[in-house]
C-alpha positions as CSV (number, residue, x, y, z in Angstrom):
1,M,173.0,-188.0,185.0
2,D,174.1,-184.9,183.0
3,F,176.4,-184.8,180.0
4,E,179.6,-184.3,181.9
5,A,178.8,-187.2,184.2
6,R,178.1,-189.5,181.2
7,L,181.3,-188.4,179.6
8,A,183.2,-189.2,182.8
9,A,181.5,-192.6,183.1
10,I,182.4,-193.5,179.5
11,R,186.0,-192.4,180.0
12,A,186.3,-194.4,183.2
13,D,184.7,-197.5,181.9
14,G,186.7,-197.3,178.6
15,A,189.9,-196.9,180.6
16,E,189.1,-199.9,182.7
17,V,188.3,-202.1,179.7
18,L,191.3,-200.9,177.7
19,A,193.6,-201.0,180.7
20,M,194.9,-197.5,180.1
21,E,194.3,-194.0,181.4
22,L,191.8,-191.9,179.5
23,D,191.5,-188.3,180.5
24,H,189.8,-185.3,178.7
25,T,192.7,-185.2,176.2
26,Y,191.3,-188.4,174.6
27,D,187.7,-187.1,174.1
28,E,188.2,-186.2,170.4
29,V,190.4,-189.2,169.4
30,P,188.7,-191.6,167.1
31,L,187.5,-194.7,168.9
32,P,189.4,-197.2,166.7
33,Q,192.7,-195.2,167.4
34,L,192.0,-195.9,171.1
35,G,191.9,-199.6,170.4
36,I,188.1,-199.8,170.7
37,D,186.8,-202.6,168.4
38,S,183.4,-204.5,168.4
39,L,184.4,-206.7,171.4
40,T,185.6,-203.8,173.6
41,M,182.4,-201.8,172.6
42,L,180.3,-204.6,174.0
43,E,182.4,-204.7,177.2
44,I,182.2,-201.0,177.7
45,A,178.4,-200.9,176.9
46,A,177.9,-203.7,179.5
47,R,179.8,-201.7,182.2
48,L,177.9,-198.5,181.4
49,R,174.6,-200.4,181.8
50,D,175.6,-202.4,184.9
51,L,177.5,-199.6,186.8
52,H,175.7,-196.5,185.7
53,G,172.3,-197.6,184.3
54,L,173.2,-196.2,180.8
55,A,171.7,-198.0,177.9
56,V,174.1,-197.9,175.0
57,T,173.1,-199.8,171.9
58,S,175.6,-201.3,169.5
59,S,174.3,-199.0,166.8
60,T,175.0,-196.0,169.0
61,F,178.5,-197.2,169.6
62,L,179.1,-197.9,165.9
63,E,177.8,-194.5,164.9
64,A,179.9,-192.6,167.5
65,R,183.3,-191.4,166.3
66,T,184.9,-190.3,169.6
67,I,184.3,-190.5,173.3
68,R,182.6,-187.1,173.3
69,D,180.4,-188.0,170.4
70,L,179.4,-191.2,172.2
71,A,178.5,-189.2,175.3
72,D,176.4,-186.8,173.1
73,R,174.6,-189.7,171.5
74,V,173.9,-191.4,174.8
75,T,172.6,-188.1,176.3
76,A,170.3,-187.6,173.3
77,A,169.0,-191.1,173.4
78,D,168.3,-190.8,177.1
79,R,166.3,-187.5,176.5
80,G,164.3,-189.4,173.8
81,R,163.3,-192.1,176.3
82,R,161.8,-189.6,178.8
């Protein structure tokens, strides 16, 4: 899965958990401003793992500032596992 696909998956799963539409205009909005807290982080991480096979640790989520930043970190972590 390439960066754009990861970004789209994070957007889609975040939108589902938050019950709102998330398009590219939200990629640079800080995660807390989107309503993402520790519980929603866990829910989104579980969806990313179960639906897309993406391993997102809590520390990765906590370090990420935006959806795009999270996609960058997930991509970098995936490259490091190979």
